[in-house]
ZAMARGU-4260 file (C-alpha; in steps of 0.2 Angstrom, whole numbers, plus 5000, padded with zeros to 4 digits):
<rodrens>
0) 5000/5000/5000 | 5014/5012/5004 | 5023/5008/4987 | 5006/5013/4979 | 5005/5030/4988
5) 4990/5022/4998 | 4988/5026/5017 | 4989/5011/5028 | 4973/5008/5038 | 4972/5012/5056
10) 4973/4995/5067 | 4957/4988/5074 | 4954/4990/5092 | 4957/4973/5100 | 4941/4974/5110
15) 4930/4977/5094 | 4937/4960/5087 | 4924/4945/5089 | 4933/4929/5086 | 4916/4919/5085
20) 4913/4928/5068 | 4931/4927/5062 | 4936/4918/5046 | 4942/4903/5055 | 4928/4902/5068
25) 4919/4886/5060 | 4935/4876/5063 | 4939/4879/5080 | 4942/4892/5094 | 4949/4908/5088
30) 4961/4919/5097 | 4966/4938/5097 | 4983/4943/5095 | 4993/4959/5093 | 5004/4961/5078
35) 5018/4975/5077 | 5025/4980/5060 | 5039/4992/5058 | 5039/4995/5039 | 5055/5005/5040
40) 5064/4990/5047 | 5056/4978/5035 | 5061/4988/5020 | 5080/4990/5027 | 5080/4970/5027
45) 5070/4966/5012 | 5070/4980/4999 | 5088/4979/4993 | 5085/4981/4975 | 5099/4991/4968
50) 5095/5007/4958 | 5106/5017/4947 | 5109/5035/4953 | 5118/5049/4945 | 5128/5061/4956
55) 5136/5077/4952 | 5153/5082/4961 | 5164/5097/4960 | 5179/5092/4950 | 5191/5094/4964
60) 5181/5082/4975 | 5181/5069/4960 | 5199/5070/4958 | 5203/5068/4976 | 5191/5052/4976
65) 5200/5045/4961 | 5217/5049/4970 | 5212/5039/4985 | 5205/5025/4974 | 5188/5028/4983
70) 5172/5019/4978 | 5161/5035/4977 | 5145/5024/4976 | 5150/5013/4991 | 5154/5029/5000
75) 5138/5036/4997 | 5129/5020/5002 | 5139/5019/5018 | 5135/5038/5022 | 5117/5036/5018
80) 5115/5019/5029 | 5123/5028/5043 | 5111/5043/5042 | 5095/5032/5041 | 5100/5019/5053
</rodrens>
């Protein structure tokens, strides 16, 4: 839903859930349980498809990175990972 720009529905109040009317009520006793989902954590662990980005740097910065044999893409990934951790 988030990927499509839709809002995620608010969770149900646990006291409003009647397990006797649930999907599996006819096959046995139902139970209520709480589910906690951290969407940001899920994405960090599972949404690892790589995307190509074009980055513009000042010439002096690019020369310095080349002199140091710095992988600019890897450096940027590390910096962003630290920022969003």
